[in-house]
Each structure stands twice: as structure tokens, then as C-alpha cells.
N, C-alpha and C positions, 0 to 999 in steps of 0.2 A: 456458311457457318459449319464448323466442324462438330464432331460427335461430343467432344468435351463441353463445348458451349451449350449444346442442346441438353446435355445431361444436367449441367449446372442450373439451367433455368427451371428444372423440375423442383427445385428446393428453395426455400427461403434461406438466405444467408444468416448464419448465427455466429456471432463474434465471440468465440471461446478464448480469444487472445486478449480481450479487453478487461477481464476481471471485474465486470460490473454486476451489481445485484440483479438477478433475473426478474425481480418484480417490477423493474422499471421505475421511472420517476414517480414519487408519491403524488397522488391526486391533491393532497393538501397543499403541496408546494405550487402546483399549477393553478389551483383556485386562488391562492394567496396573490400570485402575480396578476391574475385576471382582475381581482378585486381592487388591486392597488395600482392600476395603470396610471391613474391620475397623479401618483406620487412622483412620476418622472420629472415634474416641473420643480422639484425641490432637490437640494444637494443631498447626496446619499448619507453623509455622516450624521444627519439628523436621526438616522435609524440605527446607528451603531450601538447606542446604549441599550436598546431593546435586543439587538443581536447578541451583545455580550451577556446580557441576562439569560438569554436562551441557551447559549453555549455553557455558561456557568452551571445552569440547572441540569443540562444534559450530561456534561462531562464531570459534574461534581467537583468543580475547581473554583478557586477564588477569581472573581470577576476582574480584579485588579492585575491579575497575572496573565491575562489574555492579550495576545498580539495578533492582529488581523492581517490577512494577506489575500490576494485574489487567486492564489493557487499554491500548491506545495512547492512548485518550481520557483514561484515568486519569493516565498519565504526562504527557501534554500539559498537562492541568490543573495538575499538580504543578509542572512547569517554569515555567509562566506565573504561577501564583499565588505561588510562592515566590521566583522571580527578579525578579518585578515589573517587566517591561519597560514603558517608557513609549511607545516607538516601535519598530515592527517592520516589516521588509520581507518581503513574500510575492511569489511568482510569480503570474501570472494567465494562463490559468486554473490553479487548483489545488484541492485538497481543501478544501471549504468549512468544515470543522470548525476548521481553523487560525484563520480569521478570526473564527468564532463565539466560540471560547474567548478569543482575545485581546480582542475587544471586550467580552465579558462581564466581563473584569477591567480595563476602562477603558483599554486600550492603543490608541494611535493606530496605524493600519495604512496603509502605503503599498504600492503594487503595481508590480512590474516586468512589463510586458506582453510575453508571448511572441508573436511575430508569425506570423500565419497564412501570410503569403507566404514565410516562412522555415521552414515546416512545424513551427512551435512549437519549434524548436531553441533551446537556451540559448546566449546570447552572453555569455561571461564578461567580455570587455573592456567591453561596454556596462554590464553589471550592476555591476562593480566601480567604474566611473566614476560611478555614481549614489550610491555609499555615502559616508557621513561618520560622524563620531563621535556624531551625534545618534541613530543606530540602536543600540538596546540588544540587539536580537535579530533573527536571520534564521531563518526556517523554510523548508526545502526538502524536498519529497518526491522521492525518487530510486529508481526511476523515478517520473515525475510521473503523478499521477492528475488529469485524465482523458486526457492526451495519450499516455501509455505511452512517453514519451521518456526516455532515459537520459543523465544528465550524466556526463562522464568523470571518473574519479578525479583526474586531473591538474588539471582545471578546479576541482574542489572543494577540492583542496589549495591552489591559488592563492587561492581564496576564504577558506579557513581561515587562511592566513597574513595576509591583509588584515584579517580579523576580529580576529586576535590583536593587530595594531597598533592597531586602533580600539577595543579592549576591547568588542567586540560578540560576543554569544553565538550560535553557529551550531548549530542543531538540524537534523539530517538524518534524515528519516523514510524508512527502508528497508523499508517494509511489503511491497513487491513485488520486492525485489532478488533473492530466491531463485529467482524465475521467469526471471531474466535468463540468457542464455547466458554461460557462464564467470563465474558470479556471484562466485566467490572472488577473481577478478582485478578485479572492478568495485566491490566493497564498499568503503566508506570507513572500515571498522573499524580498519585499520592506522594511520590518521591520529590516532587517539586517543592513541597513544603519544607523539606529537610535539607535540600542540597541547592546551592547557589549556582553551580556550574553545570546545570542540566536544563534542557528544554525538550518538551514533547511536541511533536508536529502531527497535526491531524488535518484531514481534508474530507469534504462531503462527496467528492466525485464518485468514489467506488461504492460505498455502502448505500448511498441514496440514489445511485445511478443517474447522476446529473453532472456529467463532465462539462456540459455547456454552461452551467451555473458556476462561475469561478469564485470559489471561496475556500480558504484554508485558514487554520489558526494554529498558533503556537502557545504553549503555556509554560511560563518561566517565572521564577521568583528571584529576579535580579534586576532591580530598577535601573542601575547604571548601564548594564549590558542591553537591556530592553530599549533604553533611550538611544544608545549607539546604533542598534539595529534599525530603529525607525528613522534615524537621521538621513536626510537626503531623499526620502521616499514620500510620495504623495500621501496625505492623511485621509483622502477620500477616494481610494482607488477601487473600492468595492461598490458595484452599482446598487441603486435603490431596490430594484427588483430582485437582485441576488440576495440582498439582506432580508427582504420580507419573505422570500421563498424559504430561506434557511431557518428563519424563526419558526415558520409553520412546520417544516419537516422534522426539526429537532424535537418538536413537541408532539409528533405523530406517533403515539405509543403503539397503536394498532399495527401500523406499518413496520415499526421496529421489531416488535415481537414476532410478527409473521415472517419477516425476513430471517430472523435468527432460527426459527423453527424449520423453515424450508432449506436453508443452507445446511443445517445440522443433519437433516434427513438425507439430502442428496449427497453430501460428502461421504456419509457412511455407506450408502447404497452403492455408489460408484466404486469406492475403495473395495468393498466386499465383492462386487461383480468382477473386477479386473484382477485382483490380487492372486487368485488361483493360477492364472496363466503364467507359465514358466518362461515365456519369451519377453516379458516386460517386468521391470522392477519399479514398484511404486514407493515413493517416499511419503510416509504417512503425513497428511496435511493438517494444519491447524486453521488455515484461512479458507477462503472461498475458491481456491485453485490448488492444483496438484502438479508436482514435478514427477516425471516418469522417465526411465531409461529403457531404450529398446535393446533387447539382448539377442534377437534372432539374426543370424548371419544373412547378409545381403538385403536387410531391411534397416533403414535408418530414419531419422526424423524427417528428412526431405521427402522420402517415399511416403511416409505416413501422412505428412502434411498435404501432399498433392492428392493422395487418395481421398482424404477427408474433404478437401476443397471441392472435389467433384460432387459432393453431396451438400455443399453449402456450409460446411463446417470449417471455420478458420481457427486453427490452433497455432501455438507459438513454437517454432523451431528455436531451440535455445543455444544454437552454436555461436551467437553473438555475445553471450554472457561469458565473462572471464571465468575460466575454470571449468566450463562445460564445452561440449562439442556436438557434432551432428547425430549423436545417439540419444539426445535428450529432447523431450517435448514438455510443454506446459499447457494446461487447459483449465478453465474455470468451470464452475457448476452452474448450469442454467435450469430451465424448466424440466420436469420429469420426462415428458415425452421426447424432448430434445436430447436429454442426457442418454436415453435409450439408444437413439440413433448414433450419438457420439461413441458410446461404448462398443456397439456392434461394428461400427466403421473401423475403429482402431483394431479390434480383435480379429476382424476378417483377414487381416494380413499377418496375424501372429499365431494363428491356430495351425 
């Protein structure tokens, strides 16, 4: 066994690349599954009415506008395969699965490049200026992964109005919106009431730290398109235990409030601790993770990642994201003591 292996065993591995809530799975969800084990003898769609009630109350949306899926990827595949866009616009950088799914279904993909010199902020005027009726679909993650930047609801309402005029479908992925400060004022869910060519995509995986419980939902106010998207897919593809767990966690106010408080605190502390260092550029985050650029000569993301790995810290090298390279890293925010180790480990090579 070499020295690196010995050193790694001294530390618990912490997945700073997974972007999960550091509080872990809610006890309420675990207890709900334990109490409902006998429910596995019934078909799961018996529970979907209660699940939609819980989502409606949690997301403050119309129950009739909810479309269920067993993951964000499942719903993304449904939207693309059933709406059959021929040409789509994405941001760059963005979550790579958008492009993968679109191209798997033969869709042409164009990119709107977010500019590093503008800190990857979204420019609504420039973006709208690139659009025309040839685009069947636009997919936007908000907050963006990997930049952790939030697009304002006002800008996205402007975009929704343009998409309505162009007959372009707008899919907004709010995977990380619940980590945002004052999320209820930043979500685009209210836009669904006024625009027919828009859908908001949500998942429980990240905020509730339950990637093993496969559940996502979309909210849209277009009965015809909703029927098309559901066509050809199983009506009971969410398990009984996933349904009862999600009903419990969506109603777990204590867990939700504590999560918001912890992420808000750790996000500010980490940004404040690292921003004075001149050898790293931080892009101020809105979500539960942060993008950073290494500025020190002879040190890159690969070097930083390997150094952190020796301490059991797994961060993301962003060189696989379109528009980024081996100078960018991304890491999420975990528990306070773990975050101290993360910050110290990164800065060790940058001082």
C-alpha cells in the first residue's frame, strides 16, 4: 500500500461534487417508508393523489398542473422525446445532460455563451436578440449548474413572453432553487399561470439529499402538451415508498427551515474566507455550490482536485463543461467542520 492510500484512509470521504444537502435525508422520510412497508402490496398510483396534494402545498402551485416523473432525467427525456424539438438553445456552460438528451433525439443544439469577464451573468437583452422562430425549445437551469448564478424572475418572465410570441417551448430546471435565499420570491412557478409555453422542472434529489428516492415533477399549464408528454409512458412509474417518503419530506417544515439556514450561513462563510486570496477567483453563488477559477501559475484544477482527494475531499474539475477548462473547480457546501477542511485544503496550494 502506498503513502497516498495510507493518507486517504485517515479521512472520511466527503462528496463535495454531489451538491447534496449536508443535513442528509430527512428522518421524516425514512420513518414514513418504515411505517408504510406494507403498502408495497398495492399499486403505487393509489398514492399519487396525496403526493400531488403535498407538491401543490409545498410549491404553491395548482394540483392539476403537476406532471410526475421518477427523476429529472426521466422528465427531460419525456419533454424532448414527445415534443420533438428540431432546434434548441442552451446556455454555456450548463448541465451537460441537456445537450446529451437533445442530441440523442436528433435535435440541433445552439449555445448562448455566458461570458467569464461578466462573471457568467445572464444578459437577457443579448439572449433575446439571438432568438427567432426556428427555435422549438429553450432549456435553462436556474440557478445554473455549474456557475451557481441565479437569473431573475423578471428576466425569465421577459423570456417567457418572447417564447410565447415565437411559439418556442421554455423549460426551466429549478433543481437548485430551494437552496437560494428567499427561494419563494425567485422561483418561476407563478409564471405557469400566465404562460402556456413554459414548464418548471423540480426534483427532490438535491435539496432533500435523497438521490436514491427517484422523484421529480414538472409544473405546466398546457393540457394538450401535458397529455402529449405523458403519452407512451407508464402511469405508475413512481414507487409506493418514494411517494410516501416525498409526502413526508415536503411537509417537514423543520428540516426545510434548518436546511435554508445552514446553507445560507456556510455559503457566506466560505465565500468570505476564500475571496481575499488573489490566486483564486470566486463567482458569487446563489445555490449550494460555488464555481471558482484557479489563477496561480503551475496550479490547475487537476492539481487541486488530487490534493483534496488525499484528504477525502472530492471536488469537481470543470474541464468537461463546455466553455470551461482545467482552471475551474466546483464544490458544494457541507457541514461547518468539513467546510473548514475544504477551505484550508484548497488554500494550502494557493498561498
